[in-house]
Structure formats: C-alpha cells, structure tokens
N, C-alpha and C positions, 0 to 999 in steps of 0.2 A: 438323684437325677432331677433335673429341673426342665420343665416344658414351658415354653413361652408361646402364647397365642395372642395375636393381635386382633383387633375388632374385625379386620379384613379376613383373617383366618377363620374366625368364628362364623362370619357371614357366609362362608363357602361350605360350611357343614350342613348336612340335611337338618331340617328342623327337629326331627326326633333325636338325632345325635346331639345337637346343641342343647336341647332341653335336658337330655340325660346327663350331659356333662355338668350343666349348671345345677341340676338337682343333686349330683354327687358332691360338687364343691360347696354348695350352700343348702344343705339338707333341711334347714328349718325356715328357710325363706318362704313366706306366704303359705304356711301350712294350712291355716284356717281361712275361710272366706273373710275378706276385709269388711264386708257388709254382712252382719249377722243380727238382723233385726228380731229374729225369733229366739235369740239366746240359746242356741243349740249346744248340746254337750259334744265334746270332740274326743273323749277318751277312746282309745283304740281305733280311731278313724285314721286310716293311712293315706298317704299320697302316693299315687302311681306315676312313674315316669312314662314317657312315650313308649319306651321299649317294653315296659311291663304291661302297658295297655295293649300293645300288639300281641304279646304272649297271652294275655287275658282273652282277647277276642278270638284267638286261634282255637280256644277250647270251649266256646259257648255257643248257644243256639242263636238262630236268626232273630227270634223274638227278644232275647236278652240284648243282642246288639242294637236292635231297634229301640229298645227302652233306654239304653245308654246314649244313643244318638239324640233322643229327646232331651236328656240332661245336657248334652254338649250344645244343643241348639238354644235351650232356654235357661240353663243353669247360671251359676253353680247351685242355686236353690230353686227348686221347682215345687209346685203343688202336684201331688201324686196323680191327681185326675188328668194331668197332661199325658200320662203314660197310655191313656186310651188311644192316642195317636198311633201308638205302636201295637195296638191290640192287646194291651195288658190290662186285665181287670182284677186278677188275683195278685194283689200287692205283696202279700206274705210269701207266695211262691216265687215271685220275681226277686224279692229281697233275699230270700234263702239261697237262690241260685247264684246271685251276685256275691253274697257273703262266702259261700263255699268256694267259688272261683277265686275271690280275693285272697283267701287263706291259702289256697294252693299256690298261687303266683308269688305271694310274699313270703311263704313259709312261716307265717305267724298265725298260730291257731286261735288267736284272740282278735284278729283284724276285722275291721268293717270298712267298707268302701263309703258307706253313707252315715250321716247323722240324720236324726229325724226328731220331730217334735211330738208332743202328746196328742196322738190321734183320738184319744177318748175324751178330750176336752169338749166342752159345750161349743166352743168356737169352731173346732174342726169337724165335729159331727161325724167322726169315724174315718175321715180321710184327711191326712195332714201333708207335710212337706218332707221331701228328701233333699239332702245337701251333700255335696262333695267338696273337698278342699280346693283351693284355688289351683294348686299344682295339678291335681287330678283333672280338674276342669280344663286346664290348658292342654293336658296330654290328650284328653278325649277330642278336643277341637282340632288338635294336630292329626290325630288318627282319622277323623272324618273330613279333614281338609276344609275346615270351616273358617280358617284364618288366612 
C-alpha cells in the first residue's frame, strides 16, 4: 500500500498528528539538541512524540506538568533553578517522577527524558542543567500550545 500526502494534506492535519507522522517517518531527525554547549551525554535519552506527551501528561501531577511547561517555555536546555517557577525545589524527586513516567509511556525500562550535566562541578555548585531532545521540546511546545 502506498499513501501520498501533499504539503496541503499535511497542513490540514492537527499539529500533534503531523508531528507524530513525521517522527514515525524520520525517527532519527533532530534527536539531540542542535545546540549542545554543555557537551551533554544522550545515552538512553528518548524523544517523545506529541501523542506520547499527551499520554505522559494524562498520568502525572500538576507540579510535574508545571515543571515540563518551564522546559517547553525556556528549553530545550534549562538551568534547573528555573523549575522554581513551577514550585519545584526537590530536583531529584522531580527527575525521578519524570523518569518513571517516561519509562511507562515508552515501555523502555532504561529510558530518560532528560540529559543533565555534572551538578557536582565547581561551576554548577550543586544545581546544573536539564535538557530534552529537539523532538521532545517541539512535542512539549505543541502540548502547551506555545507555537
């Protein structure tokens, strides 16, 4: 079976459907942020489609949603201190909740939604950065209707 979609056809699709389709057809396109000044590691960091983000959000707390909105607004790489906007002070708890939900949604028991730098470095003084892939960043912005 062959399916032909024109640019006009694609433009008529919901943004989340269009993004899911493109992610399916081009799964490795823009996996990692194109700007990676911190040299972050991306092993086991997954990209979520808009549909997966919707599923993710259906099963998480308002505080977690607010934290992910901060990433959608300021990302794809943020300094973790920005999560204070969402009332998040316990970064380990936030990261753990997000990781558990990511593994549930993806079915991958090794998956992470975030990459992070060395928070113990002298430069970071105990608080560092979180980053998501470009695809996840776009999916979050679609979910929060920021584009």
